[in-house]
Structure formats: structure tokens, C-alpha cells
C-alpha positions in Angstrom: 3.4 -13.9 -20.5 -0.4 -12.0 -19.1 -0.4 -9.7 -16.2 -3.1 -9.3 -13.3 -4.0 -6.6 -11.6 -5.3 -6.2 -8.3 -7.6 -4.1 -6.8 -7.0 -2.1 -3.3 -9.0 -4.3 -1.1 -7.3 -7.4 -2.9 -4.3 -6.0 -1.9 -5.9 -4.8 1.8 -6.8 -8.7 2.4 -3.4 -9.6 1.5 -1.7 -7.3 4.7 -4.9 -8.6 6.6 -6.5 -5.4 7.0 -10.1 -5.1 6.4 -10.6 -4.1 2.4 -14.1 -3.0 2.1 -14.1 0.8 0.4 -14.8 2.9 4.2 -12.0 1.0 6.0 -8.9 1.8 2.8 -10.4 5.6 2.9 -9.8 5.6 6.5 -6.9 4.0 6.1 -4.8 6.3 4.2 -6.7 9.6 6.0 -5.1 7.7 9.6 -1.7 6.9 7.7 -1.1 9.8 5.5 1.2 11.9 4.2 4.0 9.9 4.6 6.9 12.6 4.7 8.4 12.1 1.3 11.9 10.6 2.9 10.3 7.2 3.9 10.0 4.5 1.7 6.0 2.7 1.3 7.2 -0.5 3.3 9.4 1.2 5.7 6.2 3.1 7.4 6.4 2.9 11.1 2.6 1.6 11.2 3.1 -2.4 9.0 3.9 -5.0 11.1 7.0 -7.0 10.3 5.4 -9.6 8.0 4.1 -6.8 5.9 6.3 -4.7 5.4 8.2 -8.2 4.1 4.9 -8.6 1.8 5.4 -5.2 0.6 9.3 -5.1 -0.2 9.3 -8.1 -1.8 7.1 -7.8 -4.7 8.0 -4.6 -5.0 12.0 -6.1 -5.4 10.4 -9.3 -6.9 8.2 -6.5 -9.5 5.0 -9.1 -8.8 1.8 -8.5 -10.5 0.9 -6.5 -7.1 3.0 -3.8 -8.2 0.8 -1.8 -9.9 -1.2 -1.4 -6.7 1.7 -0.9 -4.0 2.1 1.5 -6.2 -0.8 3.3 -6.1 -0.9 3.1 -2.8 2.5 4.3 -2.4 1.6 7.8 -4.3 -1.8 7.7 -2.0 0.3 7.7 1.9 2.0 10.0 0.4 0.1 12.7 -1.1 -0.1 16.1 0.7 -4.2 16.7 1.4 -5.2 19.5 -1.4 -5.7 23.2 -0.5 
């Protein structure tokens, strides 16, 4: 079985968010870094449906998991000094 690799822009579209590069960078800059003890899907800025989508895709280890993990890393990353 072949898995599909999705782009950040596709994930943001699935979440109902603006999905151009500038908007994605802005979202990450505005909402990051998340505290280490906050799971991506538990972040306070998601709507219930967005959090549910992220949670379900992670549990199912679906095609989206790679890009969800990338978003998780991006939102937990500390700015370099």
C-alpha cells in the first residue's frame, strides 16, 4: 500500500485555515512555541473540530501523520538566538 505525503498547505486547508506560505508562517509565528507539555491537538487556539481532526488523524496514523508531526515540531520549536 502506498501512502500519500501531504503538504503543509493541504493540512491548513483541511483545518479551514489560510494555506498560502505567508499565512502558514504567520500562524506558526503567532501560536508558537507551544509549551513542551502541550500536545498539538490540545493547543488552546484550535476549534473543537480542528482539534478533533488532528487527534483522529494521529490515532489512525493516517496519511496526514507526517505533516501533522511536522506542524507539531514547528509549533514546539524555540526560536534560535
